[in-house]
C-alpha positions as CSV (number, residue, x, y, z in Angstrom):
1,M,17.9,4.1,6.2
2,H,15.7,2.3,3.3
3,L,12.3,2.9,2.0
4,L,9.9,0.7,0.1
5,H,7.6,2.3,-2.5
6,I,4.9,0.4,-4.1
7,D,2.0,1.4,-6.6
8,S,-0.8,-0.4,-7.7
9,S,-2.7,2.1,-9.9
10,I,-3.0,0.7,-13.5
11,R,-3.7,4.1,-15.0
12,G,0.0,5.6,-15.5
13,D,0.5,8.9,-15.8
14,W,-3.1,9.4,-15.1
15,S,-2.9,8.1,-11.8
16,V,-3.4,10.4,-8.6
17,S,-1.7,7.7,-6.7
18,R,1.3,7.6,-8.4
19,R,2.0,11.4,-8.4
20,L,1.6,11.5,-4.7
21,T,4.0,8.6,-4.0
22,A,6.4,10.0,-6.1
23,R,6.2,13.1,-4.3
24,A,6.5,11.4,-1.0
25,V,9.6,9.5,-2.6
26,A,11.3,12.7,-3.2
27,T,9.9,14.3,0.1
28,W,12.0,11.0,1.9
29,R,15.1,11.3,0.1
30,A,15.4,15.0,0.9
31,A,15.2,14.1,4.4
32,H,17.4,11.1,3.9
33,P,20.0,11.6,1.2
34,D,22.1,8.8,2.0
35,G,18.6,6.5,2.2
36,T,18.0,3.6,-0.7
37,V,14.7,2.7,-2.2
38,T,12.8,-0.5,-3.8
39,Y,10.3,-0.1,-6.1
40,R,8.0,-2.5,-6.7
41,D,4.7,-1.8,-9.5
42,L,1.9,-3.8,-8.4
43,G,-0.1,-2.2,-11.2
44,A,2.5,-3.0,-14.1
45,D,3.8,-6.2,-12.5
46,P,0.9,-7.7,-10.6
47,L,1.8,-10.6,-8.2
48,P,0.1,-14.0,-9.0
49,H,-3.0,-14.5,-6.9
50,L,-3.3,-17.7,-4.5
51,D,-4.6,-20.7,-6.6
52,A,-5.4,-24.1,-5.9
53,A,-2.0,-25.1,-7.0
54,G,0.6,-23.2,-4.9
55,G,-1.6,-21.5,-2.6
56,L,-1.8,-23.9,0.0
57,A,1.8,-23.4,0.8
58,R,1.8,-21.5,3.9
59,M,-0.3,-24.5,5.5
60,T,2.0,-27.6,4.3
61,P,5.4,-27.9,5.8
62,P,8.2,-26.8,3.4
63,D,10.0,-30.6,3.3
64,Q,6.3,-31.6,1.4
65,H,6.0,-28.7,-0.9
66,T,5.0,-29.5,-4.4
67,P,7.1,-27.4,-7.2
68,A,4.1,-25.0,-7.4
69,Q,3.9,-24.7,-3.8
70,R,8.0,-23.9,-3.5
71,E,7.7,-21.2,-5.8
72,S,4.6,-19.8,-4.2
73,W,6.8,-19.9,-0.7
74,E,9.7,-18.5,-2.4
75,L,8.2,-15.7,-3.5
76,S,6.6,-14.7,-0.3
77,E,9.6,-15.3,0.9
78,R,11.1,-12.5,-1.3
79,L,8.1,-10.3,-0.7
80,V,8.1,-10.5,3.3
81,D,12.2,-9.7,2.9
82,E,11.3,-6.4,0.9
83,V,9.4,-5.2,3.7
84,K,11.9,-6.7,6.6
85,Q,14.6,-4.8,5.0
86,A,12.5,-1.3,5.0
87,D,12.4,1.3,7.4
88,V,9.3,2.8,5.3
89,V,6.9,1.3,3.4
90,L,5.1,3.8,1.1
91,L,1.9,2.0,-0.8
92,G,0.0,3.8,-3.3
93,L,-3.9,2.5,-2.7
94,P,-6.4,3.6,-5.4
95,L,-10.1,2.5,-4.8
96,Y,-11.3,0.2,-7.9
97,N,-15.1,-0.6,-7.6
98,Y,-15.0,0.4,-4.1
99,G,-12.4,-1.9,-2.9
100,A,-8.4,-2.2,-2.9
101,P,-7.0,-3.2,-6.6
102,S,-6.9,-6.7,-6.5
103,S,-3.1,-6.6,-7.0
104,V,-3.1,-5.2,-3.3
105,K,-4.8,-8.0,-1.8
106,S,-2.4,-10.7,-3.5
107,W,0.5,-8.6,-2.1
108,V,-1.1,-8.9,1.2
109,D,-1.9,-12.5,0.9
110,H,1.5,-13.3,0.0
111,L,2.8,-11.5,3.2
112,I,0.6,-13.6,5.5
113,V,3.0,-16.3,6.0
114,P,3.6,-18.1,9.5
115,G,7.0,-18.3,10.6
116,L,8.3,-15.0,8.3
117,A,5.7,-12.6,8.9
118,Y,4.1,-13.6,12.5
119,D,4.8,-16.3,15.1
120,P,2.5,-19.0,14.4
121,T,2.4,-20.1,18.1
122,T,1.8,-16.7,19.9
123,Q,0.3,-14.9,16.8
124,Q,2.6,-12.1,17.4
125,G,3.8,-9.8,14.4
126,M,7.0,-9.9,12.9
127,L,6.9,-6.9,10.8
128,G,6.0,-4.1,12.8
129,E,8.7,-2.6,13.3
130,R,8.5,0.2,10.6
131,E,6.9,2.9,9.3
132,F,3.6,2.2,6.8
133,V,2.5,5.2,4.5
134,V,-0.3,4.8,2.6
135,L,-1.4,7.3,0.2
136,A,-5.0,6.4,-0.9
137,T,-6.9,8.1,-3.4
138,R,-10.6,7.8,-4.1
139,G,-12.5,8.9,-7.5
140,G,-15.3,10.2,-5.3
141,G,-16.5,11.2,-2.4
142,Y,-17.3,9.3,1.0
143,G,-17.2,10.8,3.8
144,E,-20.0,11.4,6.4
145,G,-23.1,13.0,4.6
146,T,-22.5,11.9,1.2
147,P,-24.7,9.5,-0.9
148,R,-21.7,6.9,-0.3
149,N,-20.8,7.3,2.9
150,G,-19.2,4.2,4.1
151,W,-18.8,2.7,0.4
152,D,-14.7,2.7,0.5
153,H,-13.8,-1.0,1.8
154,A,-10.2,-0.3,0.8
155,E,-9.1,1.9,3.6
156,P,-11.0,0.0,6.5
157,W,-10.0,-3.5,5.0
158,L,-6.0,-3.1,4.8
159,P,-5.4,-2.7,8.6
160,H,-7.3,-5.9,9.2
161,G,-5.6,-7.9,6.1
162,L,-2.3,-7.1,7.5
163,S,-3.1,-7.1,11.2
164,L,-1.1,-10.6,11.7
165,T,2.3,-8.9,10.6
166,G,1.9,-6.0,12.5
167,M,1.8,-3.4,10.5
168,E,0.0,-0.4,11.1
169,P,-1.1,2.0,8.2
170,R,-1.1,5.5,8.9
171,F,-3.5,6.8,6.1
172,I,-3.2,10.3,4.1
173,S,-6.5,10.3,1.6
174,T,-7.4,12.3,-1.2
175,E,-10.9,12.4,-2.9
176,L,-12.6,13.0,-5.8
177,T,-9.8,12.6,-8.0
178,L,-11.9,12.3,-10.9
179,A,-13.6,15.6,-10.6
180,P,-11.3,17.3,-13.3
181,S,-12.2,14.7,-16.3
182,V,-15.8,14.1,-15.5
183,P,-17.8,16.8,-16.7
184,A,-20.6,15.6,-14.2
185,M,-18.4,16.3,-11.6
186,A,-16.7,19.9,-12.7
187,E,-18.9,21.7,-9.5
188,L,-16.8,19.4,-7.0
189,I,-13.0,20.5,-8.7
190,P,-12.8,23.0,-5.5
191,L,-13.5,20.1,-3.0
192,H,-11.2,18.1,-5.0
193,E,-8.3,20.5,-5.1
194,A,-9.0,21.1,-1.3
195,S,-8.4,17.5,-0.3
196,L,-5.3,17.4,-2.9
197,A,-3.9,20.4,-1.1
198,A,-3.9,19.2,2.3
199,T,-2.9,15.6,1.0
200,E,0.1,17.7,-0.4
201,K,1.0,19.4,2.5
202,E,0.6,16.1,4.8
203,I,2.9,14.4,2.5
204,D,5.9,17.4,2.7
205,N,5.6,17.4,6.2
206,L,6.3,13.6,6.6
207,W,10.1,13.7,7.4
208,T,10.2,17.3,8.2
209,L,11.5,16.3,11.6
210,A,14.5,13.8,10.2
211,S,15.4,16.6,7.8
212,A,15.4,19.5,10.4
213,Q,18.0,17.2,12.5
214,R,20.4,16.4,9.8
């Protein structure tokens, strides 16, 4: 068994999503002691965004690639292969300015490759045969009845962004992560703690069946 662990937060040790993905990796390792893990840190080592020089590689026959297009294509090949090698993909997804980090958008863009991630004729996804767990964190509250209900554009976007690939994310979300550090949000700390506890419990139960069957 193999797990692809991806972080995207730029907050380092302050990051809640990084702490949660680390907890999930530990849970997965306990259930799969012989398993292996590949780690990619989009926050510390972001991928290049698609640009005018190389971005059209996915729409240009490989034998017509410019050097920049060839380099961009080869990077996409490596990223798609990372996903294909994994039985489980684990992504930490913080909310930045009401959307996904741009580094995650770039990762998704690099995965949308005809012939590698989906069949260009049938539009059938080629990356769907794996578990995809997304640990989403939000500094505020965006649920039903809150002033900013619907302002989280990261969680609704990701399934659509990856839809061609066949990958279907399972979201486990934590809210109000800024409450402990922002004085104006102090009264929301109990709600954050309850949200975090529920997330940690769900993480701890992710692969318990596999562990029990060993």
